[in-house]
N, C-alpha and C positions, 0 to 999 in steps of 0.2 A: 699764121706764124705772128710770134710775140718776141720783140727786140729789146733784151735789156742793154742800157745803156750805164755804165759805172763812171763815175766820174768823183777821180781822188781831188782833193780840195785842200790846198794850204797857203792863205792869204792873197786871195783872188775876188778881193769883194767889188772892185771896178769891173772885172770881167766876167765873172760869175753869171750876173743878170744878162748879159750880153749872148753868153752862150748859151743859157738854157731858152730863151727865146728865140735861137735860130733851131734849137733840138726840137725844140715844141712845134716847127714848122714843118716838120720833115712827117712826112705821108705814112707813116707806122703805126701801128700798134705797140706800145713802149710802158715799160717804166724805168725808170732814171733814178739809179741808186748814188745817191749821194755821201761819200766818206769826207766828214771834215777832220785832219791830220792837226788838230789842234790850233786852228788861226787863232792871230792875236788882233786881225783888223776890220772886225766888224762881220767876216764872211760867216761865223758859226750864228751869226745875230741873225744877218739873212737869210740863212737856211732854213732856221727856224721859225722864220714868218712865211714861206713857204706853203701853200694850200693846194689841195689836187692828190687824188685817193694815188695820182701812178708815182708819186715822188716817195722813195724810202729814205729816210735821213738818217746817216750814224755818224756818231762824234768818238773821236779817240781823248784820253783824259791827259795825253802828253803827244808830244810831235815825235813822229817814229821813221814818217818816210813815206814815198810813194809805193813802195810794194807793200808796206804794212796796210795803206791803206783797201791797195787792192786783194790783199787777202782778207781782209775783214768782209770785204764786199763779196765774196766768194759766197759763202751758207747763204746769201740774202737774196739768191738770183731766182726768178721765177719763169725767163723768157726761152725760147729756144735758140737765140744766136745774142750772143755778148759782143758787146764792143765798149772798148776802153776809149774815153773820149778826154783830155786835158781839159782843164778850164782857163787858159792861157789862150785860146784866139789863135793858137798856131796850128793847129788843126780843123778842117772844116765839117760841121755835121752834114752838110751838103752833100759830103762825099758818103753819106752812108750808103746810099744805093750802089755805089761802086763797090763798096768794101763787104757788103752782106751777100751780093749777089752769086758770088761763085761757091758759097755755103749754101744758099736758098735752091740754086739748080741742083746740089748734090752734087758738084764735083770738087769740093774742097771742106777739109775740116778746119781751117786755119785758116786767114789771110793778112798778109802783111802790109800795109800801106808803103809805099817807097816815094819821099821826097826828092828823089834823085831819075825819074821816071815822068813825073808828071812835073806842072807850073808851080814856081816858088822863087817865093823874095830871095834875092842873091845874099848869103849870110856868108857868116865869118870863114874864111879860107883853113884855119886851124881845127874849127870842128867839122869842117868837110873832110879833112886830109884825116882827123883820130877816126870819125864815124867810116871813112870807108878802109881805115888800116883794120878797124874792130870787124867789118866786112869780111875780110879778106882772111883775117883768123876765123872766122865763123866757117868759112867756106870750105879752108883748108881741116877744121878739125872735126865738119859735121858732113862734108861731100858733098856740098849742095854750091846755087849761084845764087844767094840773096845779095841784093844792091845795098839793100838799107837796113840792116839787123836791128839799128839801133834807134828806128821809128818808134813812137809811143802809140803809134793807130795799128790797132790789132784788133782784130774779130776772131772768133770762135765757135762752134756749136758747144752748145752750152753743158752737155754732158762731158765733153772735151777737157773746156775750162774748168768744172768743178773737182776734175779729177787730177788735175794740176796739184801738186802739194808745194806751195811756193813760199820758200825760206828768206829770200830777201827781204829787207826792210825798204830800202832806197833804192836809187837809179842803177843797181845792179840786177833789177827786175827784169828788164830787158833780154840781157845776155841768159837770166836762169830760163824764162820761159823760152826763149828759145833752144837753148841745150835740150829741153826736156820733151819740145815738139818735136824734134828730129832725133833723139834717140827713140821715138817712138814709132817713127816710120810713118807720121801723118802728111795727109795731103795736104800740101800749103801753097798757096797761091799767092803771087804777090802784084797789089795794081798798081798805077798811077795816082798820086793824091796831088791836091791843093796845099801849099805849104806857107805860111808866113810867120817865120820864124822872128822872135823878139831879140832886141838887145838888151843888154845886162840893165842900162836905166829905163828900160821898160819893162823887167819885173826877170828878166831870164835867169834861172836856176843854177842848169847845171854848167859844170865850167870842165876845163882838162883834169883838173883833181879826180873826176868819176871815170877817166879812159881806164887806170891801172885797175879798181875794184873792178871794172867791166870785164878787162882781160882777166883777171882772177878767175869771175865767175864762168867764164868761157871756157876756161881750163878746168876747172874744178869740179863744175857738173857736168862736163865729158865722162865722168868717173864715178862720180858719185849723185845720188838723186838729193 
């Protein structure tokens, strides 16, 4: 079994080396697909300096967003299972085993990490409230019981991941993936993960303004592909 780890990156020069070190410590046959979304803080130069046949290094010529970075990675995947790993240290590579086990054991097509089922840093109430509200809308629209639709930690069987036609460019990626997964009646398992949310002073990028595009994406992709 080969694991493809997608890392969408934008201006994470301080944290990317740390996350790569921890990923490389995991006991899996891996390829690491790094997509730099036109970083301006030295991240691109650091990625270019990386050596190792297991690295695939892709670069955008303008900033487009996380969704666009994940879409770019889709056509470069060669593993059996795909996991999306942010570069900001909020999600822990030590959870890879938890994330991929349901797929490896044949019981799932897609695995969602849930920040609310596992250990987590105590983070912003309004983020929590927004996440819960979006999860509620998801469960109503798609007749499911997710606890954390907006979580960025997701794993897929590769053939499932590569068959998804991703249209979103930014943080509306998560509701789009969710809509398309549940519309296909794929087998989804939710597992607890460890989460260390960043503050804005530490570089957190998502804000309350992203709530409305996410809600619109949930509604839109319920009816269109």
